[in-house]
N, C-alpha and C positions, 0 to 999 in steps of 0.2 A: 215501510222507509221511504215511498214517493211524496206520502203525505208529509212527511215530517221534513224532507226538506224541503217542500213550499216555505218553510217558516224559519227553517234554520242555513239552508243550502246557502251557494251563491249566489244563484238567481232569486234566493231573497231582497238582496238589493234592488228596489226598481232602478234605481237611478245608475243611468250605464256609464257614464263617467267615473264619479263615485265606484260602484262596482269594480271596474276598467282597474283606476288606481291602485284600490285595495289587492287586487288581484296580482298587479304587476311588484306592489309590497310584498306581498305572501310568500311570490315565487320567489323572489329576491332574496330576502329570509332565508328559506329552506336552502337554498345556495350558500345563504351566510352560515346556517349553521351547520351545514356540511363541511363546510372546512373549519369550523371554528372545535368539529368534534374532535376530527381527526389530527390538531395542533393538542388537543387533550389529552389523548391517548398516549400523547408524547411527552405529556406533562407540560405542555403551555397553554397557560390560559390568561387571559385581559377579563376584569371585571365591567371595564367598559362597554366589551362586546356585547358579554349578556346584559345589561344595562339597558343597550341600545336595542335588543330584540325584545324584550319585555315591553319597554316603550313603543315601541313600536306595534305590537299585537295588540297591546291597549288601544293604538290608536282606530284602530278597524271596529271598534265598539262606540266611538264618538262622532258624532258630526260635524265634521273637520269643511273647512274653506279648499275648494279647491287647491287653491295654493299650497293650501298647510301640506294639504295633501301630497302635491307634489314636493314640496319642501322633506317632507319625510321620506320618500322615494327617494332624491339624492343625498339625503343623510345614510340613506341604506347602501348606496356606491360607496361611501367614504368609507362604512364600517368593512365592505366589501374590500377594499384596499386594503383597511387597518389588517383584517384577518388572514387574505393572502399573507399580506406581510409577515404576520406571526407565525403560519404554518410554514410559511419557506425560512423562516428561523428555527421552528422545532425539526423541521428536514433536514437541514444542512448542516445543525449544528450538531445531530444527532450520527448522520451519515455521512457526511462531510459533503463538498459543495459537487455539483452534478459535472461528469467530465466528458468531451469528446469521446463518443467511445462507435466501436464496431459492436453492433449486434448479431449477433446468429441468428439466423432463418430455420439451420436442418434439425434433425436428432440424431442421435446418439442409438445404441442400442440393449442400453438399461429401461427396465420399469421407470415411469415419470410422475412427478406431479404439477397437475395446471393450476396456477393462482391468476386469478382475475380479480380487477376491482381497484383500489385505490390505497388502502391500509398496509403501509409501511411497517408496521410493528409486526404484525400477521408477518409478511415475506419475512423479515430478521429472522422471529423463531422458528419457523419453515425450515429455513436456511440452517439454524443451527443441530434442528431437531431431525433433523435428513441425512447427516453431516457423515459423511463410513456408514451407510448403511447401504449406499449401492444404488439407491433412489435419487434420480436426477429432479432437478428443477428448472420448469419454464415458467413465463410468462406469458398472460394474455392480455388485448385490448388494452385496458385502463393501466395494466401494471407494467406496460413495458417501459416506463421510465425507470422503475428499481433498478437495471442495467448499467446507468449512468453514473449510479452513487458507488462511492469507492469503498463504501464496507462490506459493501453484496460482492464486489468482486474479487473476496479472496475466497469464496469460496469454489473451488475445483466444478461441481458438480450441479451450480448452475450453468445448465447451458446454454440460455436466448429465449426470443421469443417464440410464441407458435401461433401464428395462427392473423386473424387479424382483429377489426371492433367486433365491440356485441352482438352487433346482431348476426355475426355467424356464428354463435354459438352451436345453435342445434345441427350442424354438421360438422362444425370443427372438433367440438368436444366429444363427438361419436366416433372420429378418427383416432382421436387423441388414446384412447383406447385402457388411459390410464386413469385414476381420478383426479376428481376439479375440484379445488378451492376456491368458494365465491366471497370474500371477506365486504363487499359491499354491493348495493342493488343497482347491477346492473345484469340481472337474472332472465332472460328469456323463455318463457314457459316449454317445456316437452312438447315435443309432438307426436304424435300415434306411434308413428316409426321411428323415433328415439328409442335408443337400450341403456341409454347413461344412467340413469336415476339413481340404479347401487354406486355406483360412483360420485355421484354428486356430494359434496360436505357443501355447507355453509355455517357461518360463524358473524359476529356481532351482529347490526341489525338484519340480517340476510334471513329468512326462513322460506321452506318452499316444501310442502306435504309431500313427505314418502322421502325425501331429505334425511342426512344426517346431521345432525346438529353440531357443532363443538361447543359447547359452553365457556363464557368470557373468562377470562384472569383469572384468581385471585387476585385479592391486596399483594401486591409487589412481590408475583408470581407471574411465570407464564402459562399462557395455551396449552392444552396437552392437545398434540398432533398426530399421537402414535397411531389412534386410528383408522388415520388416512394413510399413514405410512405403512400399516398394513396391508390395507387394500391394495396398496401400489405394490408390493412385495408378489401381490397373487395374480398381476395383471401382465400383459404383453406389451414391449415399448413401444413409443407414439410412431402413427402412422407419418411417413415424408410426404409434408404435402407442398413443401417448395422449399428450395436453397437459396446460398448467399447469405449478403450480409445487409443491413440498416446503420445509417449511421446517424445519432441523436446525442442530445448533452449538450445542447447549448442554452442551459438558461445564463439567470446575466453575470452570476460571476467568471463566466468561461468567454463570454460574447464583448465583455466589457475588456480582457484580457487581450483579447484580439481588437480592440477599439482603433487603435494608430493603425493596422493595418482596415478593416472597414471606412476610417474616416477616409485615408486615401485612395481608396477605391470610389466612394463617391465622388471624391473631389476632381479624378482624373478622370471619370464618367465611365467610367468599366463598370460600375453599378448605377443606374440611373431610378431605379425604384425598391423599395422595399413594400410586398405586401402583407400583410398581417389575415392570415386563415384561420385563427385558430377556432374552436368551438368544439360542436359535436358531430358524431353520424349517427347516418339513419337508413334505415332498409328502402325510405324513396327513391324512385328512380330520378325525381328533380335533382337529387344529391350530388348524381353525374356529372353535374353543371362545376363542382369543384373540382373534380379530374381533367375537366376540361380549360378550366381558367392554367390551371397548374400547367396544361401541357403549350396552351397557347401563347402565354405569356412570354414576352420577349426575351431573349439570352441574358440581357443586363438588370433582369428582376430577380431580387431574392425573397422567398416567401417564409414567413416566418410562423410558427407556429407550436397549440400547445392542445392536447385535448387528443381526442378520438378522432377528430374529420382529418387527424395527420394521415388516416389509415385511406384516404381518396385519392393520395398523392406519395405517399414515403417511400413508395419503393418502385418509382417510377425511377428514371435515368434520364437527370435533369440536367447533370455537369455540375461545374464549379465557376466561378468566375475567380481567377488567381489562387486559384486554392479553397476559396471559399464558397463550401457547397452552396446550391441553389433552395436547400429545403434544410431550413436552423430548426430543428423541435427543441422545444425549449421542458418538453416534456408532459404531467397529467393536468386535464382544465386547469387547476390551481396554478400550475406555473405560468398562467396568463399573466400573473403578477410581473416576473420578466420580461417578459416581452414591455409592458409598461417603462420597469426599468429600465430597459435600454434603451427605448422612447426618450424617456427623460434625460437621460445621459448623454444621446444624441445633439440635443433640446441644446444644452450645458455644451457640449463641443464646438456646434456651430452657431453658437452666441444667438442665439434664436429667442425672440420673445413670447412665442405660441408655438404648441405642442403642432400644432397645425399648417405651420409652415416647415415641418418635415415633409422630404420624399418618402410619406408612408399614409400607403392605401389600407383601410380595414375594409373585410370580405368575411363578415362572419357568418357559423353558420351556426346556427341556435337549434336545440331540441328539448333539455329540462331547465331544471332552477339552476343548477351551477352557472349554466350560460348565460341567462338571466344577470344572476348575481355581478360576471363578470363583465356584460354588457353595463351595467347602471356603474361599476365603478369606471369604466373609461368615459363613461358621461361625466362622474365626477369629473374625472380628469379633466375635464375641458375637451373631450376628442369629440372632431363633429366631421360628417359626411358618411357614416359607418354603412357600409349595406349589410342587409342583414337577409337570410336566404332560409332558407329557398323560401319564408314564404314569414310576414309579417306576423307575429304573435296575435291570434284568435281576441285573445282578450283585450286585447287593446281597439278602446270604442273610437269612433271617425273623430272626435276631439280631441280624446287623449293624443292618437297618432297625430293628430293635426300639431299640436302643441311642441310633440319631438320633433315632427319636420320642422316645424318651423325654427326652433331653438338651437338645436341639434343637427337640422339635414340628415336624420336619417330616414334613409330609403330601400324599397326590398330592391331584391338583384333584379337584374333584366337578363338581354341574354350573353352569351360569353362574351363575342365579338363589341357587342353596345359598349360594356363595361370596362373588359381591358382598355380599350379607346381612351373612355373616359378618364379612369384611373392614370395609365399613362399622362393624361393632358392634368392629372392633378386634382380631377372631381368628383 
């Protein structure tokens, strides 16, 4: 494999700038493909999205100029916007627009199933099949926003959210006591001391040696979750690890309904600045930066978030501004589309010519392909001055990084104090 990699692997491309742009393109495409797949599962597809993915993949086999490759990367950003819009339409058409919701963090005394990942169709079918069985359902990680959708609120056995982001799985899956369903690939390998392998179920693109895989749904039918339901009935109730509630559901439809209140707060000076802190969470200690930023931002700022980055601060008691919570969670990583819609609407309401004139700063946490797709989407929309952390992507060559800095003023995060001071000055 090592020998073969020399001729077909990433490093087989000797020019580091060409290699960097191709990697930026391919990783962004992976994010676009993930969003497109979730939309397709709900029956929403667009030929132009698939056509661009094929065109972009084919471009990596050609000797293009740097300008042509940069153009292809920017078109990936445009396609990311269109794909997130399609997925937003798929989710809201099927399950309703997310609503401002209080999400329970505690547990009940019934056996439960913990569902993680991003697939709302799996969530729907699991809730239907567990209804009346005496088995409760809890979300974990990126499935938290399922608690905001009206279609799921009608199920009394949908209890709330258990735990935190993906990298806490080894501890939280253990203490849940019941079976866990992974619907997308955020699965952390089990440690030697973990005992939940016989309670681990995968479906869709996810698999794990020793775990039980639930097959895809037949044409026109549903997945069969009877095995995981039977397993749940044999297990004790979850161990409670926290209590209380968190608030979310601030997607574009809900926030725009509050637009007058938000605009008045900005005009009166009650809200001085919005800080977009969307993206990914991870186990690196350096990601505590985002918790510290949330804690130390002035009280007249609002945090806009989506994706699992929210877990760094969504349980902090940061208060509100005139009844508007200081953390507004739009949902999953693809719901960064909502944050873009909100920004564009505010631009229109304030009569601005440039989205960068808004009192909004971007302090993004990245980790994987969907975050790269979101980054490229923001660049396509003309957003400048984005802070990216905990580090800039390693696949950016010095020259490509220089292009992004010069054209979009992308910058790595600095110290908490330095970045807050700069953001409050609009820098």
